C-alpha positions, 0 to 999 in steps of 0.5 A: 549534526554529527554521525555517532548523533544521529545513529545514537539516536535512530538506535532508540527504539521509541524515537525510531518508532515515532519517526516512524510513523511519522514520516514513512507510514501511509502516502507518506511512505516515499514507496508507495503506490496508488491503485484502483480497484478495476472493479468499482474505478475506486483509487487508493493511495497506498496497498495497506488502504485498498487491503483494510478495505477488502479485507484482506489480512496482508497487501501482497495479493493486491501486489501481486493483481499489480505485478500481473503476478496473479488475477485477483486478490480480495472480494467486495465488501458487499457484493462478495465478487473478487477483485482485480487490481493495479496500478492508478500509474499504469491505468490509462494505460490500460485503457 
């Protein structure tokens, strides 16, 4: 496909929105990282999924916890205790 045709298609907002929805959402996103809640041991395939479970409005707090920029983010939906997070890739190293 010619470069001009690809550029025209990418500039089509409807096509771009569908492409992003089909290919870059959730664990299909190549930049998505799985996280683990340390208190429960529950594994989430994406930070967004984890933030929804914890009732957070933003994903930034969990990412900051995983990068050790802060200690906790969110509260357990049932017990109300503060939650600690770690990337799944780092989970084995922390134990």
